A tleap script that builds the chain and sets N, CA, C and O, in Angstrom:
source leaprc.protein.ff14SB
mol = sequence {
  NMET PHE THR LEU SER GLU ASN CYS LYS ARG
  ALA ASP VAL CYS VAL GLN ASN GLY LYS GLY
  LEU CYS HIE ILE LYS HIE LEU THR ASP LYS
  GLU GLY LEU TYR GLY HIE GLY ARG MET PHE
  ALA HIE VAL THR VAL ASP PRO GLY CYS SER
  ILE GLY TYR HIE ALA HIE ASP HIE GLU THR
  GLU PHE TYR TYR ILE LEU SER GLY GLU GLY
  ILE PHE ASN ASP ASP GLY THR GLU VAL THR
  VAL ARG ALA GLY ASP ILE CYS ALA THR GLY
  TYR GLY GLN HIE HIE GLY LEU GLU ASN ASN
  GLY THR GLU PRO VAL GLU LEU ILE ALA LEU
  ILE VAL MET CGLU
}
set mol.1.N position { -46.065 84.207 -82.457 }
set mol.1.CA position { -45.677 84.183 -83.858 }
set mol.1.C position { -46.132 82.874 -84.473 }
set mol.1.O position { -46.120 81.836 -83.812 }
set mol.2.N position { -46.528 82.918 -85.719 }
set mol.2.CA position { -46.867 81.713 -86.464 }
set mol.2.C position { -46.540 81.954 -87.924 }
set mol.2.O position { -46.463 83.091 -88.390 }
set mol.3.N position { -46.348 80.839 -88.640 }
set mol.3.CA position { -46.088 80.919 -90.073 }
set mol.3.C position { -46.966 79.889 -90.763 }
set mol.3.O position { -46.914 78.704 -90.433 }
set mol.4.N position { -47.758 80.325 -91.701 }
set mol.4.CA position { -48.563 79.398 -92.490 }
set mol.4.C position { -47.655 78.651 -93.460 }
set mol.4.O position { -46.710 79.226 -94.000 }
set mol.5.N position { -47.940 77.384 -93.677 }
set mol.5.CA position { -47.109 76.550 -94.537 }
set mol.5.C position { -46.895 77.175 -95.915 }
set mol.5.O position { -45.787 77.139 -96.451 }
set mol.6.N position { -47.951 77.746 -96.485 }
set mol.6.CA position { -47.817 78.308 -97.831 }
set mol.6.C position { -46.908 79.530 -97.880 }
set mol.6.O position { -46.488 79.951 -98.958 }
set mol.7.N position { -46.600 80.107 -96.703 }
set mol.7.CA position { -45.702 81.265 -96.656 }
set mol.7.C position { -44.244 80.892 -96.408 }
set mol.7.O position { -43.379 81.768 -96.383 }
set mol.8.N position { -43.963 79.607 -96.224 }
set mol.8.CA position { -42.581 79.161 -96.012 }
set mol.8.C position { -41.819 79.211 -97.332 }
set mol.8.O position { -42.315 78.758 -98.363 }
set mol.9.N position { -40.613 79.763 -97.290 }
set mol.9.CA position { -39.769 79.810 -98.484 }
set mol.9.C position { -39.298 78.399 -98.811 }
set mol.9.O position { -38.993 77.608 -97.918 }
set mol.10.N position { -39.246 78.100 -100.096 }
set mol.10.CA position { -38.799 76.791 -100.562 }
set mol.10.C position { -37.695 76.991 -101.593 }
set mol.10.O position { -37.668 77.981 -102.324 }
set mol.11.N position { -36.774 76.008 -101.629 }
set mol.11.CA position { -35.680 76.075 -102.597 }
set mol.11.C position { -35.212 74.661 -102.921 }
set mol.11.O position { -35.250 73.775 -102.067 }
set mol.12.N position { -34.778 74.459 -104.142 }
set mol.12.CA position { -34.132 73.217 -104.576 }
set mol.12.C position { -32.678 73.578 -104.837 }
set mol.12.O position { -32.370 74.273 -105.805 }
set mol.13.N position { -31.779 73.104 -103.968 }
set mol.13.CA position { -30.391 73.549 -104.028 }
set mol.13.C position { -29.413 72.391 -103.839 }
set mol.13.O position { -29.737 71.365 -103.240 }
set mol.14.N position { -28.216 72.589 -104.367 }
set mol.14.CA position { -27.088 71.709 -104.069 }
set mol.14.C position { -26.547 72.170 -102.712 }
set mol.14.O position { -26.171 73.331 -102.551 }
set mol.15.N position { -26.510 71.255 -101.740 }
set mol.15.CA position { -26.112 71.621 -100.382 }
set mol.15.C position { -24.675 71.180 -100.114 }
set mol.15.O position { -24.364 69.989 -100.150 }
set mol.16.N position { -23.810 72.145 -99.847 }
set mol.16.CA position { -22.415 71.896 -99.480 }
set mol.16.C position { -21.701 70.997 -100.504 }
set mol.16.O position { -20.972 70.080 -100.126 }
set mol.17.N position { -21.915 71.262 -101.782 }
set mol.17.CA position { -21.282 70.515 -102.875 }
set mol.17.C position { -21.649 69.040 -102.874 }
set mol.17.O position { -20.871 68.203 -103.331 }
set mol.18.N position { -22.838 68.717 -102.360 }
set mol.18.CA position { -23.325 67.343 -102.391 }
set mol.18.C position { -23.781 66.960 -103.791 }
set mol.18.O position { -23.710 67.759 -104.724 }
set mol.19.N position { -24.251 65.724 -103.920 }
set mol.19.CA position { -24.751 65.217 -105.196 }
set mol.19.C position { -26.202 65.637 -105.383 }
set mol.19.O position { -27.004 65.523 -104.456 }
set mol.20.N position { -26.542 66.114 -106.558 }
set mol.20.CA position { -27.918 66.443 -106.882 }
set mol.20.C position { -28.452 67.623 -106.083 }
set mol.20.O position { -27.700 68.393 -105.486 }
set mol.21.N position { -29.777 67.737 -106.093 }
set mol.21.CA position { -30.445 68.832 -105.400 }
set mol.21.C position { -31.204 68.310 -104.192 }
set mol.21.O position { -31.748 67.207 -104.214 }
set mol.22.N position { -31.233 69.116 -103.139 }
set mol.22.CA position { -32.058 68.845 -101.968 }
set mol.22.C position { -33.206 69.849 -101.993 }
set mol.22.O position { -33.046 70.981 -102.448 }
set mol.23.N position { -34.355 69.422 -101.502 }
set mol.23.CA position { -35.545 70.271 -101.455 }
set mol.23.C position { -35.670 70.795 -100.027 }
set mol.23.O position { -35.796 70.017 -99.081 }
set mol.24.N position { -35.633 72.111 -99.881 }
set mol.24.CA position { -35.626 72.731 -98.551 }
set mol.24.C position { -36.858 73.610 -98.382 }
set mol.24.O position { -37.154 74.465 -99.217 }
set mol.25.N position { -37.563 73.379 -97.290 }
set mol.25.CA position { -38.674 74.233 -96.881 }
set mol.25.C position { -38.231 74.898 -95.588 }
set mol.25.O position { -38.128 74.241 -94.552 }
set mol.26.N position { -37.969 76.196 -95.647 }
set mol.26.CA position { -37.527 76.936 -94.466 }
set mol.26.C position { -38.731 77.163 -93.550 }
set mol.26.O position { -39.701 77.815 -93.937 }
set mol.27.N position { -38.662 76.622 -92.341 }
set mol.27.CA position { -39.777 76.703 -91.409 }
set mol.27.C position { -39.844 78.046 -90.696 }
set mol.27.O position { -40.897 78.437 -90.191 }
set mol.28.N position { -38.730 78.743 -90.656 }
set mol.28.CA position { -38.675 80.116 -90.168 }
set mol.28.C position { -37.386 80.737 -90.695 }
set mol.28.O position { -36.581 80.063 -91.337 }
set mol.29.N position { -37.200 82.000 -90.426 }
set mol.29.CA position { -35.965 82.684 -90.812 }
set mol.29.C position { -35.166 83.012 -89.541 }
set mol.29.O position { -35.562 82.640 -88.436 }
set mol.30.N position { -34.037 83.713 -89.713 }
set mol.30.CA position { -33.186 84.039 -88.563 }
set mol.30.C position { -33.946 84.828 -87.499 }
set mol.30.O position { -33.752 84.614 -86.302 }
set mol.31.N position { -34.808 85.739 -87.940 }
set mol.31.CA position { -35.572 86.528 -86.980 }
set mol.31.C position { -36.497 85.631 -86.157 }
set mol.31.O position { -36.704 85.865 -84.966 }
set mol.32.N position { -37.048 84.610 -86.798 }
set mol.32.CA position { -37.929 83.678 -86.120 }
set mol.32.C position { -37.218 82.791 -85.117 }
set mol.32.O position { -37.855 82.175 -84.263 }
set mol.33.N position { -35.893 82.725 -85.218 }
set mol.33.CA position { -35.082 81.959 -84.262 }
set mol.33.C position { -34.568 82.859 -83.142 }
set mol.33.O position { -33.797 82.413 -82.293 }
set mol.34.N position { -34.988 84.117 -83.135 }
set mol.34.CA position { -34.700 85.069 -82.062 }
set mol.34.C position { -33.207 85.172 -81.727 }
set mol.34.O position { -32.827 85.291 -80.563 }
set mol.35.N position { -32.377 85.125 -82.762 }
set mol.35.CA position { -30.941 85.292 -82.559 }
set mol.35.C position { -30.211 84.079 -82.030 }
set mol.35.O position { -29.015 84.151 -81.749 }
set mol.36.N position { -30.912 82.961 -81.888 }
set mol.36.CA position { -30.292 81.756 -81.331 }
set mol.36.C position { -29.937 80.731 -82.395 }
set mol.36.O position { -29.312 79.716 -82.088 }
set mol.37.N position { -30.325 80.978 -83.638 }
set mol.37.CA position { -30.081 79.990 -84.671 }
set mol.37.C position { -29.937 80.619 -86.031 }
set mol.37.O position { -30.175 81.811 -86.228 }
set mol.38.N position { -29.541 79.780 -86.962 }
set mol.38.CA position { -29.316 80.225 -88.327 }
set mol.38.C position { -30.287 79.567 -89.301 }
set mol.38.O position { -30.604 80.143 -90.342 }
set mol.39.N position { -30.771 78.343 -88.965 }
set mol.39.CA position { -31.655 77.640 -89.885 }
set mol.39.C position { -32.551 76.672 -89.127 }
set mol.39.O position { -32.124 76.025 -88.171 }
set mol.40.N position { -33.805 76.584 -89.573 }
set mol.40.CA position { -34.771 75.604 -89.099 }
set mol.40.C position { -35.550 75.218 -90.345 }
set mol.40.O position { -36.314 76.027 -90.871 }
set mol.41.N position { -35.365 73.972 -90.833 }
set mol.41.CA position { -35.908 73.621 -92.142 }
set mol.41.C position { -36.298 72.152 -92.230 }
set mol.41.O position { -35.768 71.293 -91.525 }
set mol.42.N position { -37.243 71.903 -93.122 }
set mol.42.CA position { -37.614 70.544 -93.514 }
set mol.42.C position { -36.862 70.276 -94.809 }
set mol.42.O position { -37.034 70.995 -95.793 }
set mol.43.N position { -36.026 69.239 -94.807 }
set mol.43.CA position { -35.155 68.946 -95.947 }
set mol.43.C position { -35.503 67.568 -96.499 }
set mol.43.O position { -35.680 66.614 -95.743 }
set mol.44.N position { -35.598 67.473 -97.816 }
set mol.44.CA position { -35.801 66.190 -98.488 }
set mol.44.C position { -34.593 65.926 -99.370 }
set mol.44.O position { -34.217 66.747 -100.207 }
set mol.45.N position { -33.990 64.750 -99.160 }
set mol.45.CA position { -32.834 64.313 -99.941 }
set mol.45.C position { -33.298 63.115 -100.776 }
set mol.45.O position { -33.567 62.041 -100.239 }
set mol.46.N position { -33.388 63.313 -102.083 }
set mol.46.CA position { -33.860 62.246 -102.965 }
set mol.46.C position { -32.825 61.130 -103.102 }
set mol.46.O position { -31.645 61.346 -102.828 }
set mol.47.N position { -33.259 59.932 -103.525 }
set mol.47.CA position { -32.310 58.835 -103.757 }
set mol.47.C position { -31.192 59.270 -104.705 }
set mol.47.O position { -31.441 59.919 -105.721 }
set mol.48.N position { -29.961 58.904 -104.357 }
set mol.48.CA position { -28.794 59.259 -105.161 }
set mol.48.C position { -28.248 60.642 -104.877 }
set mol.48.O position { -27.219 61.021 -105.436 }
set mol.49.N position { -28.905 61.403 -104.028 }
set mol.49.CA position { -28.473 62.770 -103.705 }
set mol.49.C position { -27.855 62.813 -102.307 }
set mol.49.O position { -27.962 61.856 -101.540 }
set mol.50.N position { -27.211 63.932 -101.989 }
set mol.50.CA position { -26.543 64.031 -100.687 }
set mol.50.C position { -26.416 65.476 -100.227 }
set mol.50.O position { -26.504 66.421 -101.011 }
set mol.51.N position { -26.207 65.604 -98.927 }
set mol.51.CA position { -25.754 66.852 -98.314 }
set mol.51.C position { -24.252 66.660 -98.166 }
set mol.51.O position { -23.815 65.761 -97.447 }
set mol.52.N position { -23.458 67.485 -98.833 }
set mol.52.CA position { -22.012 67.311 -98.842 }
set mol.52.C position { -21.375 67.431 -97.462 }
set mol.52.O position { -21.901 68.096 -96.570 }
set mol.53.N position { -20.253 66.783 -97.313 }
set mol.53.CA position { -19.481 66.776 -96.066 }
set mol.53.C position { -18.967 68.189 -95.793 }
set mol.53.O position { -18.311 68.789 -96.644 }
set mol.54.N position { -19.269 68.721 -94.595 }
set mol.54.CA position { -18.883 70.099 -94.276 }
set mol.54.C position { -18.721 70.261 -92.773 }
set mol.54.O position { -19.141 69.406 -91.993 }
set mol.55.N position { -18.101 71.380 -92.374 }
set mol.55.CA position { -17.793 71.664 -90.961 }
set mol.55.C position { -18.807 72.624 -90.359 }
set mol.55.O position { -19.502 73.359 -91.061 }
set mol.56.N position { -18.865 72.589 -89.026 }
set mol.56.CA position { -19.644 73.566 -88.259 }
set mol.56.C position { -18.755 74.124 -87.158 }
set mol.56.O position { -18.342 73.399 -86.252 }
set mol.57.N position { -18.464 75.414 -87.244 }
set mol.57.CA position { -17.684 76.112 -86.224 }
set mol.57.C position { -18.597 77.120 -85.535 }
set mol.57.O position { -19.340 77.842 -86.201 }
set mol.58.N position { -18.547 77.173 -84.228 }
set mol.58.CA position { -19.318 78.138 -83.431 }
set mol.58.C position { -20.826 77.975 -83.599 }
set mol.58.O position { -21.585 78.923 -83.398 }
set mol.59.N position { -21.253 76.768 -83.967 }
set mol.59.CA position { -22.666 76.450 -84.088 }
set mol.59.C position { -22.808 74.926 -84.073 }
set mol.59.O position { -21.835 74.197 -84.269 }
set mol.60.N position { -24.025 74.464 -83.840 }
set mol.60.CA position { -24.319 73.035 -83.864 }
set mol.60.C position { -25.509 72.805 -84.779 }
set mol.60.O position { -26.495 73.540 -84.725 }
set mol.61.N position { -25.414 71.783 -85.622 }
set mol.61.CA position { -26.539 71.427 -86.479 }
set mol.61.C position { -27.088 70.077 -86.041 }
set mol.61.O position { -26.344 69.120 -85.824 }
set mol.62.N position { -28.412 70.027 -85.917 }
set mol.62.CA position { -29.123 68.802 -85.581 }
set mol.62.C position { -29.922 68.351 -86.790 }
set mol.62.O position { -30.513 69.170 -87.493 }
set mol.63.N position { -29.940 67.036 -87.034 }
set mol.63.CA position { -30.858 66.439 -88.001 }
set mol.63.C position { -31.767 65.515 -87.206 }
set mol.63.O position { -31.293 64.696 -86.418 }
set mol.64.N position { -33.061 65.646 -87.410 }
set mol.64.CA position { -34.020 64.675 -86.883 }
set mol.64.C position { -34.609 63.984 -88.102 }
set mol.64.O position { -35.303 64.612 -88.902 }
set mol.65.N position { -34.333 62.690 -88.246 }
set mol.65.CA position { -34.748 61.950 -89.431 }
set mol.65.C position { -36.237 61.605 -89.311 }
set mol.65.O position { -36.656 60.932 -88.369 }
set mol.66.N position { -37.021 62.075 -90.275 }
set mol.66.CA position { -38.463 61.832 -90.281 }
set mol.66.C position { -38.828 60.553 -91.020 }
set mol.66.O position { -39.690 59.796 -90.573 }
set mol.67.N position { -38.170 60.312 -92.153 }
set mol.67.CA position { -38.477 59.121 -92.945 }
set mol.67.C position { -37.294 58.800 -93.856 }
set mol.67.O position { -36.421 59.634 -94.095 }
set mol.68.N position { -37.294 57.572 -94.353 }
set mol.68.CA position { -36.231 57.123 -95.239 }
set mol.68.C position { -35.036 56.605 -94.467 }
set mol.68.O position { -35.059 56.494 -93.241 }
set mol.69.N position { -34.006 56.295 -95.205 }
set mol.69.CA position { -32.773 55.747 -94.632 }
set mol.69.C position { -31.592 56.289 -95.421 }
set mol.69.O position { -31.623 56.334 -96.651 }
set mol.70.N position { -30.553 56.700 -94.707 }
set mol.70.CA position { -29.372 57.234 -95.371 }
set mol.70.C position { -28.114 56.935 -94.589 }
set mol.70.O position { -28.157 56.363 -93.500 }
set mol.71.N position { -26.989 57.333 -95.165 }
set mol.71.CA position { -25.683 57.177 -94.520 }
set mol.71.C position { -25.263 58.544 -94.002 }
set mol.71.O position { -25.073 59.483 -94.776 }
set mol.72.N position { -25.121 58.646 -92.686 }
set mol.72.CA position { -24.671 59.877 -92.041 }
set mol.72.C position { -23.185 59.750 -91.777 }
set mol.72.O position { -22.743 58.795 -91.138 }
set mol.73.N position { -22.407 60.716 -92.268 }
set mol.73.CA position { -20.966 60.762 -92.020 }
set mol.73.C position { -20.742 61.692 -90.839 }
set mol.73.O position { -20.871 62.911 -90.955 }
set mol.74.N position { -20.406 61.099 -89.707 }
set mol.74.CA position { -20.227 61.819 -88.449 }
set mol.74.C position { -18.734 61.990 -88.178 }
set mol.74.O position { -18.112 61.166 -87.508 }
set mol.75.N position { -18.175 63.070 -88.710 }
set mol.75.CA position { -16.756 63.382 -88.515 }
set mol.75.C position { -15.861 62.225 -88.940 }
set mol.75.O position { -14.874 61.904 -88.278 }
set mol.76.N position { -16.234 61.599 -90.075 }
set mol.76.CA position { -15.429 60.519 -90.639 }
set mol.76.C position { -15.931 59.124 -90.337 }
set mol.76.O position { -15.436 58.160 -90.920 }
set mol.77.N position { -16.898 58.984 -89.444 }
set mol.77.CA position { -17.493 57.686 -89.132 }
set mol.77.C position { -18.865 57.615 -89.780 }
set mol.77.O position { -19.722 58.461 -89.526 }
set mol.78.N position { -19.076 56.596 -90.625 }
set mol.78.CA position { -20.353 56.469 -91.308 }
set mol.78.C position { -21.287 55.539 -90.542 }
set mol.78.O position { -20.878 54.481 -90.063 }
set mol.79.N position { -22.549 55.954 -90.436 }
set mol.79.CA position { -23.567 55.174 -89.737 }
set mol.79.C position { -24.880 55.292 -90.520 }
set mol.79.O position { -25.190 56.345 -91.077 }
set mol.80.N position { -25.638 54.204 -90.553 }
set mol.80.CA position { -26.948 54.233 -91.189 }
set mol.80.C position { -27.947 54.877 -90.232 }
set mol.80.O position { -28.026 54.506 -89.061 }
set mol.81.N position { -28.710 55.846 -90.743 }
set mol.81.CA position { -29.730 56.522 -89.932 }
set mol.81.C position { -31.094 56.287 -90.557 }
set mol.81.O position { -31.236 56.171 -91.774 }
set mol.82.N position { -32.104 56.220 -89.675 }
set mol.82.CA position { -33.482 55.944 -90.084 }
set mol.82.C position { -34.426 56.865 -89.319 }
set mol.82.O position { -34.010 57.635 -88.453 }
set mol.83.N position { -35.705 56.766 -89.661 }
set mol.83.CA position { -36.733 57.571 -89.003 }
set mol.83.C position { -36.612 57.466 -87.490 }
set mol.83.O position { -36.503 56.374 -86.933 }
set mol.84.N position { -36.635 58.630 -86.831 }
set mol.84.CA position { -36.539 58.699 -85.380 }
set mol.84.C position { -35.134 58.958 -84.868 }
set mol.84.O position { -34.960 59.318 -83.704 }
set mol.85.N position { -34.121 58.781 -85.720 }
set mol.85.CA position { -32.734 59.008 -85.298 }
set mol.85.C position { -32.422 60.502 -85.284 }
set mol.85.O position { -33.003 61.287 -86.034 }
set mol.86.N position { -31.483 60.871 -84.403 }
set mol.86.CA position { -31.059 62.260 -84.247 }
set mol.86.C position { -29.553 62.331 -84.440 }
set mol.86.O position { -28.809 61.536 -83.865 }
set mol.87.N position { -29.110 63.277 -85.243 }
set mol.87.CA position { -27.688 63.480 -85.510 }
set mol.87.C position { -27.336 64.901 -85.059 }
set mol.87.O position { -28.111 65.829 -85.289 }
set mol.88.N position { -26.193 65.077 -84.428 }
set mol.88.CA position { -25.748 66.404 -83.992 }
set mol.88.C position { -24.284 66.594 -84.351 }
set mol.88.O position { -23.464 65.697 -84.156 }
set mol.89.N position { -23.964 67.773 -84.878 }
set mol.89.CA position { -22.598 68.091 -85.288 }
set mol.89.C position { -22.306 69.535 -84.937 }
set mol.89.O position { -23.097 70.423 -85.255 }
set mol.90.N position { -21.171 69.782 -84.279 }
set mol.90.CA position { -20.821 71.156 -83.965 }
set mol.90.C position { -19.410 71.309 -83.460 }
set mol.90.O position { -18.669 70.338 -83.308 }
set mol.91.N position { -19.053 72.564 -83.200 }
set mol.91.CA position { -17.778 72.914 -82.573 }
set mol.91.C position { -16.577 72.307 -83.299 }
set mol.91.O position { -15.738 71.639 -82.694 }
set mol.92.N position { -16.516 72.555 -84.611 }
set mol.92.CA position { -15.376 72.120 -85.399 }
set mol.92.C position { -15.508 70.735 -85.988 }
set mol.92.O position { -14.604 70.280 -86.689 }
set mol.93.N position { -16.609 70.050 -85.725 }
set mol.93.CA position { -16.820 68.721 -86.305 }
set mol.93.C position { -17.376 68.870 -87.721 }
set mol.93.O position { -17.805 69.948 -88.134 }
set mol.94.N position { -17.353 67.748 -88.453 }
set mol.94.CA position { -17.827 67.707 -89.835 }
set mol.94.C position { -18.934 66.673 -89.961 }
set mol.94.O position { -19.020 65.730 -89.174 }
set mol.95.N position { -19.782 66.868 -90.974 }
set mol.95.CA position { -20.798 65.860 -91.251 }
set mol.95.C position { -21.308 65.976 -92.678 }
set mol.95.O position { -21.045 66.955 -93.376 }
set mol.96.N position { -22.041 64.957 -93.092 }
set mol.96.CA position { -22.710 64.914 -94.384 }
set mol.96.C position { -23.725 63.788 -94.335 }
set mol.96.O position { -23.706 62.968 -93.418 }
set mol.97.N position { -24.610 63.747 -95.320 }
set mol.97.CA position { -25.614 62.704 -95.367 }
set mol.97.C position { -25.863 62.322 -96.813 }
set mol.97.O position { -26.054 63.189 -97.667 }
set mol.98.N position { -25.861 61.025 -97.090 }
set mol.98.CA position { -26.112 60.536 -98.444 }
set mol.98.C position { -27.302 59.601 -98.441 }
set mol.98.O position { -27.426 58.732 -97.578 }
set mol.99.N position { -28.175 59.789 -99.414 }
set mol.99.CA position { -29.303 58.876 -99.589 }
set mol.99.C position { -28.898 57.837 -100.626 }
set mol.99.O position { -28.904 58.112 -101.826 }
set mol.100.N position { -28.549 56.658 -100.162 }
set mol.100.CA position { -28.170 55.579 -101.075 }
set mol.100.C position { -29.305 54.565 -101.213 }
set mol.100.O position { -29.111 53.472 -101.744 }
set mol.101.N position { -30.492 54.941 -100.727 }
set mol.101.CA position { -31.646 54.056 -100.789 }
set mol.101.C position { -32.532 54.347 -101.983 }
set mol.101.O position { -32.115 54.986 -102.950 }
set mol.102.N position { -33.777 53.860 -101.896 }
set mol.102.CA position { -34.730 54.015 -102.997 }
set mol.102.C position { -35.868 54.968 -102.667 }
set mol.102.O position { -36.667 55.298 -103.543 }
set mol.103.N position { -35.956 55.416 -101.417 }
set mol.103.CA position { -36.993 56.349 -100.974 }
set mol.103.C position { -36.335 57.660 -100.542 }
set mol.103.O position { -35.178 57.648 -100.121 }
set mol.104.N position { -37.035 58.782 -100.633 }
set mol.104.CA position { -36.481 60.043 -100.138 }
set mol.104.C position { -36.187 59.968 -98.636 }
set mol.104.O position { -36.887 59.284 -97.889 }
set mol.105.N position { -35.147 60.679 -98.210 }
set mol.105.CA position { -34.877 60.880 -96.786 }
set mol.105.C position { -35.421 62.263 -96.440 }
set mol.105.O position { -35.040 63.258 -97.057 }
set mol.106.N position { -36.304 62.321 -95.461 }
set mol.106.CA position { -36.842 63.594 -94.997 }
set mol.106.C position { -36.327 63.839 -93.593 }
set mol.106.O position { -36.313 62.931 -92.762 }
set mol.107.N position { -35.905 65.064 -93.328 }
set mol.107.CA position { -35.374 65.397 -92.015 }
set mol.107.C position { -35.691 66.838 -91.658 }
set mol.107.O position { -35.973 67.670 -92.520 }
set mol.108.N position { -35.637 67.107 -90.371 }
set mol.108.CA position { -35.703 68.469 -89.864 }
set mol.108.C position { -34.275 68.856 -89.515 }
set mol.108.O position { -33.604 68.144 -88.768 }
set mol.109.N position { -33.809 69.973 -90.047 }
set mol.109.CA position { -32.462 70.488 -89.757 }
set mol.109.C position { -32.598 71.762 -88.934 }
set mol.109.O position { -33.372 72.659 -89.269 }
set mol.110.N position { -31.828 71.821 -87.848 }
set mol.110.CA position { -31.829 72.992 -86.981 }
set mol.110.C position { -30.387 73.362 -86.691 }
set mol.110.O position { -29.622 72.541 -86.186 }
set mol.111.N position { -30.009 74.598 -87.009 }
set mol.111.CA position { -28.663 75.090 -86.678 }
set mol.111.C position { -28.815 76.132 -85.577 }
set mol.111.O position { -29.478 77.153 -85.758 }
set mol.112.N position { -28.189 75.857 -84.429 }
set mol.112.CA position { -28.208 76.785 -83.292 }
set mol.112.C position { -26.823 77.377 -83.122 }
set mol.112.O position { -25.815 76.721 -83.386 }
set mol.113.N position { -26.783 78.632 -82.676 }
set mol.113.CA position { -25.519 79.361 -82.547 }
set mol.113.C position { -24.889 79.113 -81.181 }
set mol.113.O position { -25.573 78.793 -80.209 }
set mol.114.N position { -23.598 79.266 -81.132 }
set mol.114.CA position { -22.816 79.102 -79.899 }
set mol.114.C position { -23.196 80.153 -78.886 }
set mol.114.O position { -22.645 80.178 -77.786 }
savepdb mol mol.pdb
quit
């Protein structure tokens, strides 16, 4: 299976009641994850925008930070994340990410099912 970049669905959405809009490029759909995941996407969070704080039950979400710098809220503990950092949240934990910098934060988001 392969997907050409121009065939990837794109959306500008408010994510989990965060601030502003995030730009999402879906790298595959549920069928492309063969029943093991819910989302695989390239996400851009512009300065001043955020992915709102939310829970994950019966699934785990990973963020792999590609570029930029932001504040990751890991179940109530805030930490600065940068390119190369990996964040994981699942099994009833909560998370969110805010871009309080001057450059976009780009990340790969992957949600895998329990």
